N, C-alpha and C positions, 0 to 999 in steps of 0.2 A: 622409672616412668614406663608404663606399658605402651608398646608401639605395635599396632595392628598393621601388618603389611599385606593383608589379603590372603586368600586361599586357606583361611583358618589358621594362619601363622601369626603368632604374637610374641614379641620379645620384651623382656624386662630389661630396659637399658639403664645402666647406672651412669647418668650424665656427669657425675662428679669425676669419672675416669676419663672424660674427654678433655683434651687441652684447649686452650683459648682459640687457636687457629681452627681447630675442628668445629668448635662451637660456633664461631663466627661464620664458617662455611655452611653449617647446618641452618643457621638463622637466615643467611642470604638465600639459600636454595628454597627454604620454606616460604619466606616472604615473596620471593620471585614467583614460585608456583601458585601461591594463593592469589597474588595480584594478576598473574597471567590468566588463571581460571576465571577470575571475576569479569574479564572483558572478552572472553573467547567467543561469545555469541555475536559480537559486533563484526560484521564483514561488509565489504564493499557491495556484495550482492544483496545483503539484507538491509543495509543502512545507507547505501549510496556514497557519495563523496565525503560525507561527514563521519564515516566510520572511525577514522583515527581519533577525531575529537570526542566522539561518543565513547570510544574505548578509554581515552584518558579520563573523562569524567567518571565513568563507572569504576575504574581502578582507584581514582582519588576517593570516591565514596566508600569503597571497601577499606582503604587505608584509614580513613576517618573513623569508620565503625570499629576498626581494630584499636585505634587510639582511644576510643571511648569504652574499651573493654568488652566489646561484643565478639563472641567467638562462635563460629559454626563448628560443631563437633561431628566427627564421623559417627554414623549410627549404624546399627545392624537392622535397618528397617526392613520389614517384610511387606512387600506389596501384596495386593489382593490378586491372586492368580486368576480368579474368575473375571475380574475387571480387565486385567491385562489380556486375557484371551478374547474377551468381547471386543476390545479395541483392535486386536489383530484381525478379527473377523470383519469389523467395519472398515479397517484400512484396506483389506483385501477387496472389498466391494468398491471402495473409492478408486483403487488402482485399476480394477477391472473396467470401471466406467471410463476412466481416462484412456485406457488402451482401446476400448471400443470406439471412442471418439477420434481415434487415429493420432492421439498425442502421446508424448513420452512422459512417463512418471518422473523421470529425472529432471524434467523441466520445472517441477513444482517444489516449493520449499517444504521441507519435512515438517516444520512446525504447522504450516497451513494444512498439510494433509492430515495431521493428527487432530487439529481443530475440526476439520470437516468430518473426520471419522467419529469424533465424539458427538457431533451434532446428529449424524446419521444414527448413531447408537441410541440417542435419546428418542428418536422417532420409531425405532424398531426393537421392541422389547424381546422379540424372538432371539436376537443376537446374544443377549445375556443368558437366556435359557439354554441356547446351544453351547455357549461358553461353559456354563455350569456342567453340562453333560460331558463335554470334552475333558474338563479338569477332573471330574469324578472318574471317568474312564482311565485317564492317565494315572491317577492314584491307585486304581485297582489293578493295573497292569503288572503282571509278574515278570521279572527279568531273570530270576534264578534259573539256572540250567541253560541259559543262552550263552553260547561261546562267543567271547569278544576278541 
């Protein structure tokens, strides 16, 4: 079994060499991590007093999907660097506006800030143009000869 552990490291693991206790532990840790990840976005701040119940329902839904044979696999997805930079520009503008209003950015939910940034991005095409320029400049930047 190929196991990708990040940083470009991948191991070919012969699971037949693992004894029953180790396999049971691996299954336990794997299931626990998958179920924990499934409900991690439910918090008291985001969901109020119902956050524990919402967490339970979400984890049960994930377990049911696994019972039904549904598997989410890790991918080597490549995001759009221009879109990511455009969102960064828009987020910067949103945060700047919050600070100018005398408020703290930390008082706002990250998900809400990203939604507002994406809405701002849709109204301001120049941000994508600027993002393309920045990405192209970054790709063209030479770092050879720079002492690190």
